[in-house]
N, C-alpha and C positions, 0 to 999 in steps of 0.2 A: 504493500500500500504506500502510495506517495505521501511524503511528509509535507503538509501544507506550508509550514514555515520555510521549507527549503525553497519554495517558489515565491516566497513573499506574500502568500495568501493565507490569511488566518481567519477562520470562521468567527463571526461576531459573537461576543459573549453576551451574557444577560444584561450587563451594564450598557453595552453598546446598543443593544436592541431597545432598551428603555429610553436611552438618549435620542435615538432616531425617531422613535414613536412620538416622544414629546415635541421634538422639533417639527415633525410632520403635523401634529395636532395644532401647535402654535401657529405654524404657517397658514394652515387652513383657517384658523380663527381670525388671523389678521386679514386674510383675503375676504372673509365674510364682511368685516367692518368696512374695508375699502369699497367693496361692491355696494354695500348698503348706503353708504354716504354718497357714492357716485350716482346711484339710482335715485336717491332723494333729490339730488341736484337736477337730474334729468326730468324727474316728475314735476318739480316746481317750475322750472324755467322753460321746458320745451313741450311737455305733454299738454294737449288741449284739455285741461282738467275741468270737469264740471264743477269742482269746488270753487273755481275761479269764475264760474258763470259763463264760461266759453263753451257753449254747447251747440252753436248754430250748425257747424259742419260735422258734428259727431254722429253721423248716420252711415249705415251700410245697406246694401241690397236696395238701392234706389229709394232710400229713406224709410224703408219698412221696419228697420231695426235701429234703435237708438243706442249707440255705444255709451251714452251718458246715463243710461238707466242702470242702477246697481244690479248686479247679479244676485247678491244676497247681502243683507246688512249694509255696510258702507263700502263693500268691495265691488270695484268695477272690473271690466274685462282685462285692463292692463295690469291689475294686481295679480291676476291668475297667469296671464302670459303677456310679457315675458318675465315679469318680476319673480313670480313663484318658481318658475323653471330655473332661472339663474341662481336663486338662493339655494335651491335643492342641489343643483349640480356642484356648487362651490362647497356647501356645508357637508355634503356626504362624499366628498372626494376621497378621503381616506377609507371610508367604508366600501365604496365601489372598488377601490384598489385592492383591499384585503380580500374581498369576495372573488374578484376576477382572477387574481394571481395566487390566492390562497397563501399569502405571506404570513398572515396572522392566524392564530388558533381561534376557536369559537369564542373563548372568553374575551380575547382582544377585539374580535369583531363586534361584540356587544359594546365595548368601549367606543369603537368608531361609530356605532349606531347612536350612542348617547351623544357623542360629539356632533353628529349630523343634526339631530333634533335641537340641540342647544344652539347650533349655528343658525338654523332656520328661525327659531324664536328670536335670537339676538338680531338677526338681519331685519326682521319685521320691525322690531323695536327701534333700532338705530335709523332705519330708512324713514320711519314715520317721524321720529324726533328731528332728524336732519331736515326734513321738509319744513318744519316749523322754525328751525334755526335759520334757514335761508329766508323765510318770510320775515323773521325778526331782524336779521343782520343785514341783508341786502335785498329788500323786497322789490317786487315788480311795481311799477308806477300805477298799474290798473288794479292792484290788489286792494280791495276795500278794508282788509284787516292787516295791511302792511305795518311792520314794526311790532307785531304782537306774537307772543308764543301761544301755546295751546289755550283756547278759550272754551267756555262751557258750551258755546254754540257750535263748535267744531265737531265733525262726525266722530273723531277719535275719542271724544269725551262723552258724547251723547249715548253711546251704547251701554257702558257700564258706570258712567259717572266718574268723578275724580275729586281730588283734594285741591282746594283753592289756596294759592300762595300769594302773599302780598308782594307789592313791588320791591325790587332789589336794585338800588342805585338807578341805572338808566333803563332797567327792565320793568315794563308794566306788569301789573298783576296777571297771573296766569294760573292754569289748572294742570295738575299732574294726573293723567288718567289712571284709574285703578288698574286697568289692564297692563300698564307699564310696570306697576309693582308686582303683579302676578307673573308677568313675563320675566322680570329680573330674578324672581325667586325660582321659577322653573328652570331657567337657563343656568342659574347658579348651581342648582342641584345636579343638573345634567353635566355641566362642565366639571364639577367635582368628581362625579362618577367616571368621567372620561380620563381625567388627569391623575386620579388617585392611584397610588401604587399599592396593590394588595400585598399582604404579608407573604403569601405563597405565590411567587411570580413564576408564571409559565409562559413561554413564547412559542 
């Protein structure tokens, strides 16, 4: 049998595998944040958003279908495609990799699955918050709510409600949606599950 060290090839040990997995998970999480912030920018400045009241040309099939009509709740078609598809592909990258190439065992695939769900939840939260940050920080001239963060009248608050926060320096009073808090909690639990190192480590 050939000696791996003789050819400068050494199989990765447990510590190396753990480091690689953490780097992969961290890279995936950073990509999720970048995509979410980028999509929030795209949604606020370029999508003909019904929230802005720009619905005149948001029709398809010769006007028989209005894209400005929510599919369910406050979700419009562009929330499902391409936003949801992009978030899933980025968030579940390590999971798809582990399943396709069988690099990780079943236990580690569960971790990548947890990372994927945490990424999707985080992406929705950051994308939504980024939209309001753009509206507050560098608003469009035709935005009736320019200069404001989340308000009670915004769709993101109307669904589950939120906590009112008084003005802070140059920031007007705003509302933190309850679903933000729920999303932070769920994502935190899932990220912990993904990054936690079990006592009995198997790769």
